[in-house]
C-alpha positions in Angstrom: 148.6 194.7 139.0 145.8 197.1 138.1 146.1 199.2 135.0 146.1 202.3 137.2 149.0 201.0 139.1 150.9 200.1 136.0 150.4 203.7 134.7 152.1 204.9 137.8 155.0 202.4 137.6 156.0 202.4 133.9 156.7 206.2 133.6 159.3 205.7 136.3 161.3 203.3 134.0 163.6 204.5 131.3 162.1 204.5 127.8 164.0 202.7 125.0 164.7 205.0 122.1 166.2 202.2 120.0 165.1 202.8 116.4 164.4 199.1 116.0 161.7 199.2 118.7 158.4 199.7 116.9 156.1 198.9 119.8 157.1 199.2 123.5 155.3 199.2 126.9 154.6 202.9 126.4 151.2 202.3 124.8 150.2 199.3 127.0 149.9 197.1 123.8 149.6 193.3 123.7 153.2 192.6 122.8 156.5 194.3 122.1 157.7 194.6 118.4 161.3 194.8 117.3 162.3 195.4 113.7 164.6 192.9 112.1 164.9 194.3 108.6 162.9 196.3 106.1 160.0 193.9 106.0 160.0 191.8 109.2 159.8 192.3 112.9 159.8 190.2 116.0 156.7 190.1 118.2 157.4 189.1 121.8 155.1 188.6 124.8 154.9 186.8 128.1 151.9 185.8 130.3 151.0 183.3 133.0 148.4 182.9 135.7 147.2 180.6 138.4 144.7 177.8 137.7 141.1 178.9 136.8 139.7 175.4 136.1 140.3 172.1 137.9 141.3 170.0 135.0 145.1 170.3 134.5 145.1 169.7 130.7 142.4 172.3 130.2 144.3 174.8 132.4 147.4 174.2 130.2 145.4 174.8 127.0 143.8 178.0 128.3 147.1 179.5 129.6 148.8 178.8 126.3 145.9 180.1 124.3 146.0 183.3 126.3 149.7 183.8 125.7 149.6 183.0 122.0 146.7 185.3 121.4 148.9 188.3 122.1 150.9 187.6 119.0 147.8 187.3 116.8 146.4 190.5 118.3 149.4 192.3 116.9 148.9 190.7 113.4 151.8 188.3 113.8 152.3 184.6 113.8 154.0 182.7 116.7 157.2 180.8 116.0 158.6 179.6 119.3 157.6 179.6 123.0 159.2 178.9 126.4 157.2 177.4 129.2 157.0 179.3 132.5 156.2 176.9 135.4 155.9 177.4 139.1 154.5 174.8 141.6 154.5 173.9 145.3 156.4 170.7 144.8 155.1 169.1 148.0 151.5 169.5 146.9 151.4 169.0 143.1 152.2 165.6 141.7 154.5 165.4 138.6 151.8 163.8 136.5 149.6 166.9 137.1 152.4 169.1 135.9 152.9 166.9 132.9 149.2 167.2 132.0 149.4 171.0 132.2 152.4 171.1 129.9 150.8 168.7 127.5 147.8 171.0 127.3 150.1 173.9 126.4 152.0 171.8 123.8 148.7 170.9 122.2 147.6 174.5 121.8 151.0 175.6 120.5 151.1 172.8 117.9 147.6 173.8 116.8 149.0 177.1 115.5 152.4 175.9 114.3 154.3 177.2 117.3 157.2 175.2 118.8 157.8 175.1 122.5 161.6 174.8 122.8 162.2 174.9 126.5 161.3 176.9 129.6 162.0 177.5 133.2 160.5 176.2 136.4 160.5 177.4 140.0 159.1 176.5 143.4 156.1 178.6 144.1 153.4 178.7 146.9 150.7 178.3 144.2 150.7 176.9 140.7 151.4 179.2 137.8 151.8 178.4 134.1 152.1 180.3 130.9 154.3 181.0 127.9 156.9 183.5 126.7 156.2 183.6 122.9 158.2 185.0 120.0 156.6 185.5 116.6 157.1 187.3 113.3 155.0 190.1 111.7 155.2 192.2 108.5 156.1 195.7 109.6 153.5 197.1 107.2 150.7 195.0 108.8 151.2 195.5 112.6 147.8 195.9 114.3 148.7 198.1 117.3 146.3 199.6 119.8 147.7 203.1 118.7 146.3 203.0 115.2 142.5 203.4 115.8 141.0 206.2 113.6 137.7 208.1 114.0 135.0 206.3 112.0 136.4 202.8 112.7 133.8 200.3 113.7 134.4 198.2 116.8 133.9 194.5 116.4 134.3 191.9 119.2 135.1 188.2 118.4 134.2 186.5 121.7 131.4 187.1 124.2 132.2 188.4 127.7 131.8 186.9 131.1 134.7 184.5 131.6 135.7 186.2 134.9 132.2 185.8 136.3 132.0 182.2 135.0 135.3 181.0 136.4 134.5 182.6 139.7 131.3 180.6 139.7 133.1 177.4 138.9 135.4 177.9 141.9 132.4 178.6 144.1 130.4 175.6 142.8 127.7 177.9 141.4 128.2 177.2 137.7 126.1 174.8 135.7 127.8 172.0 133.8 126.7 173.7 130.5 128.4 176.9 131.5 131.5 175.2 132.6 131.8 173.3 129.3 131.1 176.5 127.3 133.5 178.7 129.1 136.4 176.2 128.9 135.9 175.8 125.2 135.8 179.6 124.7 138.9 180.3 126.7 140.8 177.5 124.9 140.1 179.0 121.5 143.0 181.0 120.0 142.5 184.3 118.2 144.4 183.2 115.1 142.1 185.2 112.9 143.9 188.3 113.9 146.9 187.4 111.7 144.7 186.6 108.7 142.9 190.0 109.0 146.1 191.9 109.4 147.9 190.2 106.5 144.8 190.9 104.3 145.0 194.6 105.2 141.5 194.5 106.5 142.3 195.7 110.1 144.8 198.3 111.2 144.2 198.4 115.0 143.3 195.6 117.5 143.8 194.4 121.0 142.8 191.2 122.8 140.5 191.5 125.8 142.0 190.0 129.0 142.5 191.1 132.6 141.5 194.8 132.3 138.1 193.9 130.7 136.7 195.3 127.5 136.5 198.8 128.9 140.0 198.8 130.3 141.6 197.7 127.0 139.5 200.1 125.0 140.6 202.9 127.2 144.2 202.0 126.5 143.5 201.9 122.8 141.8 205.3 122.9 144.6 206.9 124.9 147.3 205.4 122.6 145.4 206.5 119.4 144.3 209.9 120.7 140.6 209.1 120.1 137.4 208.5 122.0 134.8 205.8 121.5 131.0 205.2 121.7 129.8 201.8 122.9 126.4 200.2 122.5 126.2 198.2 125.8 123.2 196.1 124.8 125.1 195.0 121.6 128.0 193.5 123.6 127.6 189.7 123.7 127.4 187.7 126.9 128.5 184.0 127.2 125.0 183.1 128.4 122.1 184.4 130.4 123.4 182.5 133.3 126.3 185.0 133.6 123.8 187.8 134.1 122.1 185.7 136.9 125.5 185.1 138.5 126.2 188.8 138.5 122.9 189.5 140.3 124.0 186.9 142.9 127.2 188.8 143.6 129.4 186.3 141.9 132.0 188.8 140.7 135.8 188.5 141.0 137.7 191.3 142.8 139.6 192.1 139.6 136.4 192.9 137.8 135.2 195.0 140.7 138.5 196.9 140.6 138.2 197.4 136.8 134.7 198.9 137.3 135.9 201.2 140.1 138.7 202.5 137.9 136.2 203.8 135.2 134.6 206.5 137.4 135.9 209.6 135.5 136.7 207.9 132.2 133.4 206.5 131.2 129.9 208.0 130.8 127.8 205.0 131.8 124.5 207.0 131.0 121.6 204.7 131.8 123.6 201.4 131.7 122.5 199.1 134.4 124.8 197.5 137.0 124.8 194.0 135.3 126.0 195.5 132.0 128.6 197.7 133.7 130.0 194.6 135.5 130.0 192.6 132.2 131.8 195.3 130.3 134.5 195.6 132.9 134.7 191.8 133.7 138.3 190.6 133.8 138.6 188.1 130.9 141.0 185.2 130.5 141.9 184.4 126.9 139.2 186.8 125.7 138.4 187.8 122.1 139.8 190.4 119.8 138.5 193.9 119.7 139.0 195.0 116.1 139.0 198.5 114.7 137.5 198.1 111.2 137.2 200.8 108.6 133.5 201.0 107.5 134.5 200.1 103.9 136.1 196.8 105.1 133.3 195.8 107.5 131.5 193.3 105.3 134.8 191.7 104.3 135.8 191.3 107.9 132.5 189.7 108.8 133.0 187.3 106.0 136.4 186.2 107.4 135.0 185.9 110.9 132.1 183.8 109.8 134.4 181.6 107.7 136.6 180.8 110.7 133.6 180.6 113.1 134.7 183.0 115.7 132.4 182.8 118.8 130.9 186.2 118.0 131.3 188.9 115.3 129.5 191.7 117.2 129.4 195.3 116.2 129.6 197.0 119.6 130.5 200.6 118.9 132.5 203.2 117.0 135.7 205.2 117.3 135.1 208.9 117.4 137.3 212.1 117.5 138.9 212.7 120.9 136.5 214.4 123.4 138.5 216.7 125.6 135.7 217.9 127.9 133.7 214.6 128.2 134.7 211.1 129.4 136.8 209.1 127.0 134.1 206.5 126.5 130.4 207.0 126.2 127.5 204.5 126.3 125.0 205.1 123.6 121.9 203.5 122.1 
């Protein structure tokens, strides 16, 4: 479902006013947060999708990494998870399902999360993902509603997974790109918890289906701010992604994301390739971090230590613009 459609549906639902709910769906954040006591809160999320690569083990890893990253984006650490599985039983062999689940188990084990069960259904096409529960210090939650004017925007993974996986499906991607994008999507954003626990970051979100611009729009709306982006500073997986865009290898979700930005983004002189990249629907994308300028060098040191795929300064949070688009392209 598009972000625009969600914004039409969610207001029709009753809002929970339970005092223990610290983060709900109201701000379109990465996960819900429920206070347990004075210091701790539960972080809960659920996500699943259809296969985006042919190898079942890799698919399981990517789907699990994508789900687990929501917890880290909130500054928490995952504790337990439940498998969500749907398959056409007459078309998919049990050993294939087993391989997918083993991929998910491997990723969960990597970050100390225990998969304790799950649920399976018959489905016309395969789906797999996780429902994850984690813990977070209530003083260190990194919500998308806590961005402040002056914060620098840092991106921890390059963009282009939507373009690349579409190219893989169409047989247009090189082996080098295939290998690179699978490794990128399988990498979990565990650094989000470390940065939050160190008090270095106060707002963050992970970049997934709505693309960089879509998730940044949600952050700006939730925080009551605007943002300036330097489009040429946004990293791309490889030059091949740009070539694929020029060939029209763009998923429909990314096209929808771009169409939804019409009145919200001043694209200035940004070319079509960059516009498509910035709105490309990501799978298991990186973190978009809001970093106070005083903490910038410390955050870079942490990102370099854990070897995040990128540590790119791509823009800045600014005071809310009421008579101009929410986001502006600069530089």
